[in-house]
C-alpha positions, 0 to 999 in steps of 0.5 A: 422716944416713940416706939417707931423710933427705937433702933433695931439694935435695942429691939434685938438686945431687948428680945435676948434679955426677955429670954434671960440673955439667950434665944433662938431666932424663932424666939426673937421673931416671936418677940418682934411679932408680939410687938406687931405693926403698932410698934414696927412699920407694917411693911416689915411684916410683908413676905418677900419672895427674895428671902424665901417668903419670909417677912422682911423683918426676919432678914433685918434681924439676921443682918442686925445680929451679924452687926451686933456680933461684930461689935461684941454685944452678942455671941453666936452659941449654936445654929440660930441661937444667940446670947448677950455678952457682958458688953451687950448687957452693959450697953442695954443697961446704959440705953435703959438709963438714957431712955427710961426703957422704950 
């Protein structure tokens, strides 16, 4: 699977895994920024006035984290801090096995 086809869910789960299963939003943003526009469409790095001049991807991250919480893959630890659940870790392992990573 090409990098640009990796679903956001897996990118965020991998971002949490890269921080030993728990990370602040700033850590997640840093992880995504390190991937850069070669991995994600460059339009996602543009600032959007609707969201306080934050890059578009930051709004997407918050939305996806909310979905992952509802699905039981991630839990909220503190303001702006999230942790992989055991279910999230298991799903990430399944994804890795199915797709041999990214």
